[in-house]
TIZAMAR-377599 format. One record per atom (N, C-alpha, C): x, z, y. Coordinates in steps of 0.2 Angstrom, whole numbers, padded with zeros to 4 digits, always signed. Each point is the difference from the previous one (the first is absolute). Layout:
N
XZY/...
END
This chain:
156
+0045+0036-0013/+0000+0004+0008/-0001+0007-0004/+0005+0004+0002/+0000+0008-0001/-0007+0002+0004/-0003+0005-0002/-0007+0002+0002/+0004+0007+0003/-0003+0001+0008/+0001+0006+0003/-0002+0006-0004/+0005+0005+0002/-0003+0007-0003/-0007+0003+0002/-0002-0003+0008/-0007+0004+0000/-0004-0005-0003/-0001-0006-0001/-0003-0004-0004/-0002+0002-0009/+0006+0002-0001/+0000+0003-0008/-0005+0006+0000/+0001+0006+0004/-0002+0003+0002/-0009+0001+0001/-0001-0004+0005/-0007-0002+0002/-0003-0003-0009/+0003-0005-0003/-0001-0003-0006/-0003+0006-0005/+0004+0005-0001/-0001+0006-0003/-0007+0003+0001/-0004-0002+0006/-0007+0004+0001/-0006-0007-0001/+0003-0004+0003/-0005-0006+0001/+0001-0006-0004/+0003+0002-0006/+0003-0004-0005/+0000-0009+0003/-0003-0005-0003/-0002-0007+0001/-0001-0001+0007/-0004+0007+0003/-0006-0006+0005/+0004-0002+0007/-0005-0002+0003/+0003-0005+0007/+0004+0006+0004/+0006-0001+0002/+0003+0004+0004/+0002-0004+0005/-0004+0000+0007/+0003-0002+0007/+0008+0002+0003/+0004-0006+0001/+0006+0002+0001/+0003-0004+0006/+0004+0002+0004/+0003-0004+0004/+0007-0002-0001/-0001-0006+0002/+0007-0005-0002/+0003-0003+0006/+0006-0001-0001/+0004-0002+0007/+0002-0006-0003/+0002-0008+0003/+0004-0005+0000/+0004-0001+0004/+0005-0001-0001/+0006-0003+0006/+0002-0008-0001/-0003-0001+0005/+0002-0007+0001/+0008-0002+0006/+0005+0000-0004/+0006-0001+0001/+0004-0006+0002/+0000-0001+0007/+0005-0008+0002/+0006+0002+0003/+0003-0003-0003/+0008+0000+0002/-0001-0006+0008/+0009+0001+0003/+0001-0004+0005/-0003-0008+0000/-0002-0002-0007/+0000-0008+0000/-0006+0000-0002/-0005+0005+0000/-0007-0001-0001/-0001+0000-0007/+0005+0000-0005/-0001+0001-0007/-0005+0009-0002/-0004-0002-0005/-0003+0007-0002/+0005+0002-0007/-0002+0007+0002/+0003+0003-0009/-0006+0002-0003/+0003-0002-0006/-0007+0000-0007/+0004+0004-0005/-0003+0003-0004/+0002+0003-0008/-0004-0002-0005/+0003-0002-0006/-0004-0001-0006/-0001+0006-0002/-0007+0003+0001/-0002+0005-0003/+0002+0001-0010/+0001+0006-0002/+0003+0002-0005/-0008+0000-0006/-0005+0001+0005/-0005+0002-0005/-0004-0006-0002/-0001-0004+0004/-0003-0007-0001/+0003-0005+0001/+0008-0003+0002/+0003-0006+0000/-0001-0002+0008/-0006+0001+0004/+0000-0004+0004/+0005+0003+0007/-0001-0005+0003/+0004+0001+0007/-0005+0003+0005/+0004+0002+0004/-0004+0003+0005/+0003+0006+0005/-0003-0001+0007/+0003+0004+0005/+0002+0009-0003/+0005+0001+0001/+0000+0009-0002/-0005+0004+0003/-0003+0005-0003/-0004+0004+0001/-0001+0007-0005/-0005+0004+0002/-0002+0004-0005/-0004+0005+0004/-0002+0007-0005/-0006+0006+0003/+0003+0004+0005/-0004+0001+0005/+0002+0005+0003/-0001+0008-0002/+0007+0003-0001/-0001+0007-0002/-0004+0004+0005/-0003+0006-0004/-0002+0005+0005/+0004+0002+0005/-0003+0000+0007/+0004+0002+0004/+0004-0005+0005/+0002-0006-0002/+0004-0005+0002/-0003-0005+0004/+0004-0001+0006/-0003-0004+0004/+0002-0007-0001/-0007-0004+0001/+0002-0007-0005/+0007-0004+0003/+0002+0000+0008/+0004-0004+0000/+0008+0003-0003/+0001+0006+0000/+0004+0003-0005/+0000-0002-0008/-0007+0000-0002/-0001-0002-0006/+0002-0008-0001/+0000-0003+0004/+0000-0008-0003/+0010-0001+0002/+0003+0004+0004/+0007+0000+0000/+0003+0002-0005/-0003+0005-0003/+0002+0004-0008/-0001-0004-0004/-0006-0004-0003/-0001-0003-0002/+0004-0009-0003/+0002-0002+0007/+0003-0006+0000/+0008+0003-0002/+0001+0005+0002/+0007+0001-0003/+0000+0002-0005/-0004+0005-0004/-0001+0000-0007/+0001-0005-0005/-0004-0005+0002/-0002-0007-0003/+0005-0005+0000/+0003-0002+0006/+0005-0004+0001/+0008+0001+0003/+0000+0008+0003/+0007+0001+0002/+0002-0004+0007/-0006-0001+0003/-0001-0003+0008/-0001+0005+0004/+0002+0003+0004/-0001+0004+0007/-0005-0003+0006/-0004+0002+0000/-0005-0003+0005/-0001+0004+0005/-0004-0002+0006/-0003+0002+0006/-0006-0004+0000/-0005+0004+0001/-0009-0001+0000/+0000-0002+0007/-0002-0008+0001/-0003-0003+0008/-0006+0002+0002/-0006-0002-0004/-0004+0002+0000/-0007+0000-0006/-0007+0002+0001/-0003-0001-0006/-0002-0008-0001/-0002-0001-0004/-0003-0008+0001/-0008-0001-0004/-0001+0006-0005/-0006-0002-0004/-0002+0008-0002/-0005+0002+0000/-0003+0004-0003/-0007-0001-0005/+0000-0001-0007/-0004-0002-0004/-0002+0003-0006/-0006+0001-0001/-0002+0003-0006/-0001-0006-0006/+0006+0003-0004/-0002-0006-0006/-0006+0002-0006/+0000-0004-0004/-0003-0001-0006/+0002+0005-0004/-0005+0003-0003/+0002+0006-0006/+0004-0003-0004/+0004+0002-0004/+0004-0001-0005/+0002+0004-0006/-0001-0002-0006/+0001+0003-0005/+0007-0001-0004/+0004+0005-0002/+0007-0001-0001/-0001+0001-0009/+0003-0004-0004/-0001-0001-0007/+0001+0007-0004/+0001+0007+0003/-0001+0006-0003/-0009+0003+0002/-0003-0004+0004/-0007+0001+0000/+0000+0004+0008/+0005+0002+0003/+0000+0003+0006/-0003-0004+0004/-0006+0002+0006/-0001-0004+0005/+0002+0001+0006/+0001-0004+0005/+0002+0001+0007/-0006-0003+0005/+0004+0000+0006/-0003-0006+0006/+0005+0003+0005/+0003-0006+0003/+0004+0003+0005/-0001-0002+0006/+0001+0005+0006/-0001-0002+0006/+0008-0003+0002/+0001-0007+0003/+0006+0000+0001/+0004-0001+0007/+0004+0003+0001/+0002-0001+0009/+0006-0006-0002/+0001-0004+0003/+0006-0004+0000/+0002-0001+0006/+0009+0001+0000/+0002+0000+0006/+0008-0005+0000/-0001-0002+0005/+0005-0006+0004/+0006+0004-0001/+0007-0003-0003/+0005+0005+0000/+0006-0005+0003/+0004+0003+0002/+0006-0005+0001/+0006+0005-0005/+0004-0004-0003/+0006+0003-0005/+0008+0001+0005/+0001+0006+0000/+0006+0002+0005/+0006+0005-0005/-0001-0003-0008/+0006+0003-0003/-0001-0003-0007/+0005+0006-0004/-0001+0000-0008/+0003-0007-0001/-0003+0000-0007/+0003-0006-0003/-0006-0001-0007/-0002-0005-0002/-0004-0003-0004/+0001+0004-0008/-0004+0004-0003/+0002+0003-0005/-0007+0002-0005/+0002-0003-0007/-0005+0000-0003/-0002+0008-0002/-0007+0003+0000/-0001+0008-0002/-0004-0003-0006/+0003+0002-0005/-0001+0000-0009/-0007+0002+0000/-0002+0006+0004/-0007+0002-0002/-0005-0006+0003/+0001-0002+0006/-0006-0004+0003/+0003-0007+0001/+0005+0000+0000/+0002-0008+0001/+0003-0005-0005/-0001-0006-0002/+0003-0004-0004/+0007-0004+0003/-0002-0001+0006/+0004-0005+0005/-0003+0001+0007/+0005+0000+0006/-0002-0001+0006/+0003-0005+0003/-0002-0003+0006/+0004-0006+0004/-0005+0000+0007/+0004-0004+0004/-0002-0003+0008/-0002-0007-0004/-0007-0002+0002/-0004-0007+0000/-0001-0004+0007/+0002-0005+0002/-0003-0004+0005/-0006-0003-0003/-0005-0001+0005/-0006-0003-0001/-0001-0006-0006/+0004-0003+0001/+0002-0006-0006/+0002+0003-0007/+0002+0004-0001/+0004+0004-0005/-0005+0006-0004/-0006+0000+0002/-0004+0005-0001/-0001-0001-0009/+0000+0006-0003/-0003+0000-0009/-0006+0002+0001/-0002-0003-0004/-0008-0001-0001/-0001+0010+0000/-0007+0000+0005/-0004+0007+0000/-0007+0000+0001/-0002+0007+0000/-0006+0000+0003/-0002-0002+0007/-0008-0002+0001/+0000-0002+0005/+0000+0006+0006/-0002+0004-0002/+0001+0007+0004/+0007+0002+0003/+0003-0001-0004/+0007+0002+0002/+0004-0006+0006/-0003-0007-0001/+0002-0005+0004/-0004+0001+0007/-0007+0004-0002/-0003-0001+0007/+0003+0007+0005/+0003+0005-0004/+0003+0005+0004/+0007-0004+0004/+0003-0004-0006/+0007-0003+0004/-0002-0005+0005/-0006-0002+0002/-0002-0005+0005/-0003+0005+0006/-0003+0004+0000/-0002+0004+0004/+0007+0005+0003/+0005+0000-0004/+0006+0005+0004/+0003-0007+0004/-0001-0006-0002/+0005-0004+0003/-0004-0002+0008/-0006+0003+0000/-0002-0002+0006/+0003+0004+0006/+0002-0002+0006/+0003+0003+0004/-0003+0006+0003/-0005+0000+0001/-0005+0004+0003/-0006+0000-0002/-0003+0006+0002/-0009+0000-0002/+0000+0008-0004/-0006+0001+0001/-0005+0007-0003/+0001-0002-0007/+0002+0007-0006/+0001-0001-0007/-0007-0004-0002/-0001-0001-0005/-0003-0006-0004/-0005+0005-0002/-0007+0000+0000/-0005+0005-0003/-0005-0004-0004/-0002+0002-0007/-0004-0003-0003/-0007+0001+0005/-0005-0003+0001/-0006+0001+0001/-0004-0001-0005/
END
């Protein structure tokens, strides 16, 4: 996945030290209840689209941008479904990050599936019985997004 310019600039100052960053995740559902997934180019895993919030960017706008960039699908944000602090992660190059993830339920409003060669190997719509193997944290966000109502999920 491409590293945002602002993170590259920060790394010039802090090296591999732990950076707290805000991420956004889009759980996109179509009219048939299928979920939009992409196969990540960095690790080959299937996941919901998402990425890093740019400085000054509003979270809902960021998730709309990230879904478009990674999948070619246009979305509208319906609601926030989760706010989660993730465990620290170390990338192969030694960079350390810890994300606060804001997960949004979105609905598709247009576009067409497109593979972004920088970030995605494949994209597709998946019914529950067709879901490829993926991390439990991704599946949790999909389950929370499928709930009709309720406050966002917060880790306690």
